[in-house]
LUMBA-120355 format. One line per 4 residues: number of its first residue (from 1); their letters; for each residue x, y, z of C-alpha. Coordinates in steps of 0.1 Angstrom, whole numbers. Each point is the difference from the previous one (the first is absolute). Layout:
<nodes>
NUM> a> X,Y,Z ~ ...
</nodes>
This chain:
<nodes>
1> xxxx> -60,-40,1065 ~ 17,4,-33 ~ 28,-19,-15 ~ 21,-6,-31
5> xxxx> 5,-32,-18 ~ 30,-8,-22 ~ -12,-11,-34 ~ 26,-8,-26
9> xxxx> 21,30,-8 ~ -21,25,18 ~ -21,7,31 ~ -38,1,1
13> xxxx> -21,14,27 ~ -24,-21,21 ~ -29,21,9 ~ -17,-4,33
17> xxxx> -18,34,2 ~ -36,-8,-11 ~ -13,28,21 ~ 22,27,-16
21> xxxx> -14,24,-26 ~ 17,4,-33 ~ 17,35,0 ~ -10,25,-26
25> xxxx> 35,0,-16 ~ 1,-37,-7 ~ -29,-4,-24 ~ 23,2,-30
29> xxxx> 23,-28,12 ~ -4,-34,-17 ~ -22,-22,23 ~ 20,-31,-9
33> xxxx> 29,14,19 ~ -3,-12,36 ~ 26,23,14 ~ -21,30,-8
37> xxxx> -32,-13,16 ~ 10,9,35 ~ 16,27,20 ~ 38,-5,0
41> xxxx> 18,3,32 ~ 36,13,1 ~ 12,-35,8 ~ -18,-15,-29
45> xxxx> 14,26,-24 ~ 35,-7,13 ~ -5,-37,-7 ~ -13,8,-35
49> xxxx> 31,20,-8 ~ 27,-20,16 ~ -12,-37,-4 ~ -12,1,-35
53> xxxx> 23,-20,-22 ~ 16,18,-30 ~ -12,-13,-34 ~ 24,8,-28
57> xxxx> -25,3,-27 ~ 9,2,-37 ~ -15,35,-2 ~ 22,11,29
61> xxxx> 32,-14,-14 ~ -7,14,-35 ~ -10,34,14 ~ 32,2,19
65> xxxx> 21,-12,-29 ~ -14,23,-27 ~ 2,30,25 ~ 36,-5,9
69> xxxx> 13,-11,-34 ~ -16,29,-18 ~ 8,26,26 ~ 26,-9,27
73> xxxx> 22,-19,-24 ~ 1,30,-24 ~ 8,24,29 ~ 30,-21,9
77> xxxx> 10,-6,-37 ~ 2,38,-6 ~ 21,5,31 ~ 26,-23,-13
81> xxxx> -2,2,-38 ~ 24,29,-2 ~ 27,-16,21 ~ 20,-25,-20
85> xxxx> -2,17,-35 ~ 7,35,16 ~ 34,6,-16 ~ -12,-12,-35
89> xxxx> -29,24,1 ~ 22,28,13 ~ 23,-5,-30 ~ -31,3,-22
93> xxxx> -8,33,17 ~ 35,12,-6 ~ -2,-10,-37 ~ -33,19,-5
97> xxxx> 14,31,17 ~ 31,-1,-23 ~ -22,-4,-31 ~ -22,30,9
101> xxxx> 31,21,7 ~ 14,-10,-34 ~ 30,-16,17 ~ 17,-30,-17
105> xxxx> 6,-30,22 ~ 28,11,23 ~ 27,-20,16 ~ -9,-6,36
109> xxxx> 28,-8,25 ~ -4,-35,14 ~ 22,-9,30 ~ 13,-35,-1
113> xxxx> 14,-11,34 ~ 25,-29,1 ~ 15,-16,30 ~ 36,-13,1
117> xxxx> 16,-12,32 ~ -6,25,28 ~ -2,30,-24 ~ -28,14,-20
121> xxxx> 4,14,-34 ~ -26,24,-14 ~ -1,5,-37 ~ -24,24,-18
125> xxxx> -8,-12,-35 ~ -21,21,-25 ~ -28,-21,-14 ~ -32,7,-19
129> xxxx> -32,-2,19 ~ -16,-24,-25 ~ 30,-24,5 ~ 1,3,37
133> xxxx> -10,-27,24 ~ -30,16,18 ~ 14,-11,33 ~ 28,25,-4
137> xxxx> -23,29,-9 ~ -1,30,24 ~ -28,24,-7 ~ 6,38,0
141> xxxx> -20,21,24 ~ -26,11,-26 ~ -7,-37,-8 ~ -1,-8,37
145> xxxx> -26,27,6 ~ -21,-13,-29 ~ 2,-35,13 ~ -9,10,36
149> xxxx> -30,18,-15 ~ -10,-31,-19 ~ 2,-21,31 ~ -17,25,23
153> xxxx> -28,11,-23 ~ -15,-35,5 ~ -3,10,37 ~ -13,35,-7
157> xxxx> -29,-13,-21 ~ -5,-28,25 ~ -5,26,26 ~ -27,16,-22
161> xxxx> -17,-34,-5 ~ 2,-7,37 ~ -16,33,9 ~ -29,-7,-24
165> xxxx> -3,-37,9 ~ -24,5,29 ~ -26,19,-21 ~ 6,-24,-29
169> xxxx> -6,-31,22 ~ -32,14,15 ~ -14,12,-34 ~ 8,-29,-22
173> xxxx> 3,-27,26 ~ 30,-21,9 ~ -3,-26,-28 ~ -12,22,-28
177> xxxx> 26,26,10 ~ 28,-25,-6 ~ -15,-11,-33 ~ -2,36,-13
181> xxxx> 36,9,8 ~ 14,-29,-22 ~ -5,22,-30 ~ 25,25,15
185> xxxx> 26,-28,-1 ~ -8,-9,-36 ~ 8,36,-10 ~ 31,-1,21
189> xxxx> 13,-31,-17 ~ -3,17,-34 ~ 21,29,12 ~ 25,-23,15
193> xxxx> 5,-18,-33 ~ 8,30,-23 ~ 29,19,15 ~ 25,-13,-26
197> xxxx> -24,4,-29 ~ -7,36,9 ~ 36,6,12 ~ -16,16,31
201> xxxx> 7,-6,36 ~ -30,22,8 ~ -24,-28,-10 ~ 16,-23,26
205> xxxx> -5,27,26 ~ -37,2,-11 ~ -1,-38,4 ~ 14,2,35
209> xxxx> -26,27,9 ~ -29,-21,-13 ~ 11,-32,19 ~ 5,21,31
213> xxxx> -36,13,-3 ~ -12,-36,-4 ~ 20,-12,29 ~ -11,28,23
217> xxxx> -36,-10,-7 ~ 6,-37,1 ~ 18,-2,33 ~ -30,16,19
221> xxxx> -26,-19,-20 ~ 17,-34,5 ~ 6,6,37 ~ -36,10,5
225> xxxx> -14,-29,-20 ~ 22,-26,17 ~ -9,13,35 ~ -37,0,-7
229> xxxx> -4,-34,-17 ~ 22,-19,25 ~ -13,-23,27 ~ 11,16,33
233> xxxx> 21,-30,10 ~ 23,3,-30 ~ -3,37,-7 ~ 36,5,8
237> xxxx> 12,-29,-22 ~ -21,12,-30 ~ 12,36,6 ~ 36,-13,-1
241> xxxx> -7,-13,-35 ~ 0,36,-11 ~ 35,5,12 ~ 10,-35,-13
245> xxxx> -10,8,-35 ~ 18,34,2 ~ 32,-20,8 ~ -7,-25,-28
249> xxxx> -5,30,-24 ~ 34,15,11 ~ 17,-34,-5 ~ -15,-5,-34
253> xxxx> 9,35,-12 ~ 36,-6,12 ~ 1,-33,-19 ~ -15,16,-32
257> xxxx> 28,27,2 ~ 30,-23,2 ~ 24,2,-30 ~ -7,-36,-10
261> xxxx> -37,8,-6 ~ -14,34,-7 ~ 26,22,16 ~ 18,7,-33
265> xxxx> 3,30,-23 ~ -24,-17,-25 ~ -27,-14,24 ~ -3,23,30
269> xxxx> -33,15,-11 ~ -17,-34,5 ~ 6,4,38 ~ -26,28,-2
273> xxxx> -23,-16,-25 ~ -5,-29,23 ~ -22,21,22 ~ -29,-7,-23
277> xxxx> -1,-37,7 ~ -10,0,38 ~ -25,29,-8 ~ -16,-22,-27
281> xxxx> -3,-30,24 ~ -17,23,25 ~ -23,14,-26 ~ -11,-35,-10
285> xxxx> -3,-17,34 ~ -11,27,24 ~ -35,6,-15 ~ -9,-36,11
289> xxxx> 9,7,37 ~ -24,14,26 ~ 1,36,11 ~ 9,8,36
293> xxxx> -30,-10,21 ~ 8,27,25 ~ 0,26,-28 ~ -33,-13,-13
297> xxxx> -18,0,33 ~ 15,30,19 ~ 7,23,-29 ~ -27,-9,-25
301> xxxx> -26,-14,24 ~ -4,-31,-23 ~ -6,-27,26 ~ -10,-28,-23
305> xxxx> 29,6,-24 ~ 23,1,30 ~ -14,-33,13 ~ 4,-17,-34
309> xxxx> 36,13,-3 ~ 8,-12,36 ~ -15,-35,-7 ~ 23,-3,-31
313> xxxx> 30,11,19 ~ -6,-22,31 ~ -12,-31,-19 ~ -30,-6,23
317> xxxx> -36,13,3 ~ -2,12,36 ~ 18,34,0 ~ -24,18,23
321> xxxx> 26,4,28 ~ 21,22,-23 ~ -30,17,-15 ~ -12,9,35
325> xxxx> 35,14,9 ~ -1,21,-32 ~ -35,12,8 ~ 13,12,34
329> xxxx> 28,19,-18 ~ -25,13,-26 ~ -24,12,28 ~ 28,19,17
333> xxxx> 10,16,-33 ~ -35,10,-11 ~ 3,34,17 ~ 35,6,-15
337> xxxx> 4,12,-35 ~ 29,-10,-22 ~ 32,11,16 ~ 18,29,-15
341> xxxx> 37,7,8 ~ -11,28,23 ~ -23,-22,19 ~ 27,-27,3
345> xxxx> 25,25,14 ~ -25,18,24 ~ -18,-30,15 ~ 14,-4,35
349> xxxx> -6,-38,1 ~ 21,-4,-32 ~ 29,20,11 ~ 22,-28,12
353> xxxx> -10,-25,-27 ~ 9,26,-26 ~ 34,7,17 ~ 7,-38,2
357> xxxx> -9,-6,-36 ~ 22,29,-13 ~ 30,-8,23 ~ -1,-37,-12
361> xxxx> 0,10,-36 ~ 28,26,5 ~ 20,-26,19 ~ -4,-25,-28
365> xxxx> 14,23,-27 ~ 26,18,20 ~ 14,-33,13 ~ 18,1,-33
369> xxxx> -17,-30,-17 ~ -8,16,-34 ~ 35,15,-1 ~ 13,-36,4
373> xxxx> -24,-14,-27 ~ 3,28,-25 ~ 37,8,4 ~ 15,-33,14
377> xxxx> 22,-4,-31 ~ 17,33,8 ~ 1,-9,38 ~ 17,-33,-6
381> xxxx> 25,15,-24 ~ 8,27,27 ~ 3,-28,26 ~ 28,-16,-20
385> xxxx> -20,-28,-18 ~ 15,-11,-33 ~ -18,17,-29 ~ -6,-33,-19
389> xxxx> -20,-15,29 ~ -19,30,11 ~ -31,-7,-20 ~ -2,-36,14
393> xxxx> 5,12,35 ~ -29,24,-6 ~ -22,-29,-11 ~ 11,-20,31
397> xxxx> -11,30,22 ~ -34,-1,-16 ~ -2,-38,3 ~ 7,2,37
401> xxxx> -27,27,3 ~ -25,-24,-16 ~ 9,-30,21 ~ -1,20,33
405> xxxx> -34,15,-9 ~ -12,-36,-6 ~ 11,-8,35 ~ -17,30,13
409> xxxx> -35,-11,-13 ~ -6,-27,27 ~ 20,19,26 ~ -24,30,-3
413> xxxx> -28,-19,17 ~ 22,-18,25 ~ 24,26,12 ~ -23,31,-4
417> xxxx> 7,34,-16 ~ 20,17,28 ~ 27,-26,5 ~ 5,-3,-37
421> xxxx> 4,37,-2 ~ 24,5,29 ~ 25,-28,-1 ~ 7,0,-37
425> xxxx> 5,38,1 ~ 27,-5,26 ~ 16,-25,-24 ~ -2,28,-27
429> xxxx> 18,25,22 ~ 28,-25,8 ~ 4,-8,-37 ~ 3,36,-10
433> xxxx> 26,6,28 ~ 20,-29,-13 ~ -3,12,-36 ~ 12,35,11
437> xxxx> 31,-14,17 ~ 10,-24,-27 ~ -8,25,-28 ~ 23,25,16
441> xxxx> 28,-26,4 ~ 0,-2,-39 ~ 16,34,-1 ~ 29,-9,24
445> xxxx> 31,-4,-22 ~ 17,-22,26 ~ -29,-25,-3 ~ -2,-3,-37
449> xxxx> 10,-36,1 ~ -32,-8,19 ~ -24,17,-24 ~ -15,-33,-11
453> xxxx> -8,-9,36 ~ -16,34,6 ~ -21,-4,-31 ~ -13,-34,12
457> xxxx> -9,15,34 ~ -17,29,-18 ~ -21,-25,-20 ~ -10,-19,31
461> xxxx> -9,32,19 ~ -21,12,-29 ~ -18,-33,-1 ~ -7,-2,37
465> xxxx> -14,35,-3 ~ -23,-12,-28 ~ -11,-30,21 ~ -9,23,29
469> xxxx> -20,23,-23 ~ -19,-29,-17 ~ -10,-15,34 ~ -14,32,14
473> xxxx> 2,35,-13 ~ -8,-12,-36 ~ -34,-16,4 ~ -13,12,34
477> xxxx> -6,37,-6 ~ -24,-7,-28 ~ -18,-26,22 ~ -1,22,31
481> xxxx> -13,31,-18 ~ -29,-21,-14 ~ -8,-13,35 ~ 2,30,23
485> xxxx> -29,19,-17 ~ -37,-7,-2 ~ -16,-2,-34 ~ -11,36,-5
489> xxxx> 35,17,4 ~ 20,-30,-13 ~ 4,9,-36 ~ 8,37,8
493> xxxx> 25,-11,26 ~ 16,-25,-24 ~ 3,27,-26 ~ 16,25,24
497> xxxx> 25,-25,15 ~ 10,-12,-35 ~ 5,36,-11 ~ 26,3,28
501> xxxx> 15,-33,-12 ~ 4,13,-35 ~ 12,35,10 ~ 28,-16,21
505> xxxx> 8,-25,-28 ~ 2,29,-26 ~ 23,21,22 ~ 23,-30,6
509> xxxx> 1,-12,-36 ~ 8,36,-12 ~ 29,7,23 ~ 14,-35,9
513> xxxx> 26,-1,-28 ~ 13,34,11 ~ 0,-11,36 ~ 22,-30,-10
517> xxxx> 25,23,-17 ~ 1,25,28 ~ -1,-24,31 ~ 17,-30,-14
521> xxxx> 2,-27,27 ~ -21,21,24 ~ -31,0,-23 ~ -18,-25,23
525> xxxx> 2,22,31 ~ -33,19,-6 ~ -18,-33,-5 ~ 14,-13,33
529> xxxx> -13,31,19 ~ -35,-3,-17 ~ -2,-37,9 ~ 8,5,36
533> xxxx> -26,28,3 ~ -26,-23,-16 ~ 8,-29,24 ~ -6,23,29
537> xxxx> -33,13,-14 ~ -13,-35,-9 ~ 9,-13,35 ~ -21,26,18
541> xxxx> -28,9,-25 ~ -9,-28,-24 ~ -24,-26,14 ~ -3,-37,-9
545> xxxx> -27,-5,-27 ~ 2,-38,-5 ~ -34,-19,3 ~ -19,32,9
549> xxxx> -30,16,-18 ~ 4,34,-17 ~ -23,16,26 ~ 20,-15,29
553> xxxx> 33,12,-13 ~ -13,35,-6 ~ -15,1,35 ~ 33,-12,15
557> xxxx> 20,28,-15 ~ -27,26,9 ~ -3,-11,36 ~ 35,-12,6
561> xxxx> 13,-35,4 ~ -26,-8,28 ~ -29,0,-24 ~ -32,-20,5
565> xxxx> 3,-37,-4 ~ -5,-14,-35 ~ -35,2,-14 ~ -15,20,30
569> xxxx> -10,28,-24 ~ -10,-24,-27 ~ -22,-20,23 ~ -16,32,13
573> xxxx> -8,12,-35 ~ -14,-34,-10 ~ -23,0,30 ~ -12,35,-10
577> xxx> -6,-12,-36 ~ -20,-31,11 ~ -20,16,29
</nodes>
């Protein structure tokens, strides 16, 4: 007979196998750890994983904070930092182009619209650009193209960073990889602070390219690190912290860019200089945090270092249950070399996990979220919102995004991944349908008296869309991609899926402003079609991953939904290791 005894915050094994021989693979296990002195049955392993209480150690909390503040936060910040000050920076671009062409400041035509009774009077008043209220500025096509490139190059270099992130994570490690990329952000902050001094918009484009490279690397590194240091019971909640800090970064960038703070002709460069601060915090704090134990044991074969890191993260001494589970994974991966892209795409067992990972990332971007976050000021203006309140509505959108993501953290472990993907995505579809209807009603001359009502409905619809995204399609793709692969292909798979994420983001950011001008109120229809297709795919193909080991999830996808019961494979492997 063997049993388990609950002892404080963890479980210890009671050994009643005096006749059993010690297996050859257990000689290097700490003899003080009772759980490793006997052969573990599948039932015992199940108890170890599911009944162990979660201990929120200081190392775990600090590791999560420094990871998400120095990486996830910066990703979100650089999605939103070009939003509120967009027109001011476009005016700077226009000025620089005129200076280079030797053109004196020209009189731009500003259209002032006044309302009197039931009639509308349009007056075109010549006014110098330097004296113009930036809210009334309309950029010419050449400036629009330059601005679209400025926004989209962030995504292009993010794609490059994402593609290299798998090799970077495996070569330098998760923690050291995040530390090294902080220096990219310091250089980026310098370029972001000198456009007016150099009278060059090109340096701002270089800034956007560098922060894109950093964010492409940091999204993958942060997702891997969080997935691999998290206790299984709260893996979803900790993974959601990644998306939470992305939303906090978007909110903070929108606040920094309002006209009452740094969104002015004199101070807008400080919006970009700020990038250095979170990077500095990460550089100072992260070296004191443990490396990913799974990386240390499975990738580097450093068992003692992995055990020490795990003890710091868990806050208790007996971590042999997790060490044993990692050993099983390491044993399975011993015959497999580091995964290349070709291996990832040609391994039959990984075909569906790769498809699921890529479809989730494509759906996340082509649901339209970054068009909303990067161009929401233009979208609200087109939807009839008053120009003077647009920047505050943009901040409200970001605030709702943060609050909803906070709600999603506890929901992640209660409701599961699949429900939080499917139901909020239906809400997103309904929101875009409502936005399409009421946006088009803005153009009906007979309904001009109701424009204010239509604008309010458009704001509500946009915010319900953001709520739906923040609950599901925002955080869950990053979590699921980290969960559906075993250790050996995980970094390569994360890299590939995030490359799809960035490619889709780049395409959308480059063309969205021109989609708006061409499609007007029907600009949301492509997103509706993509969301409906994603809902169907997720319903039929994406498994639930809550409270399951990495091996079990991978086995479920490979074999179909009727996979072996939890821990069957793990128990079999442990018996082999201890026999």
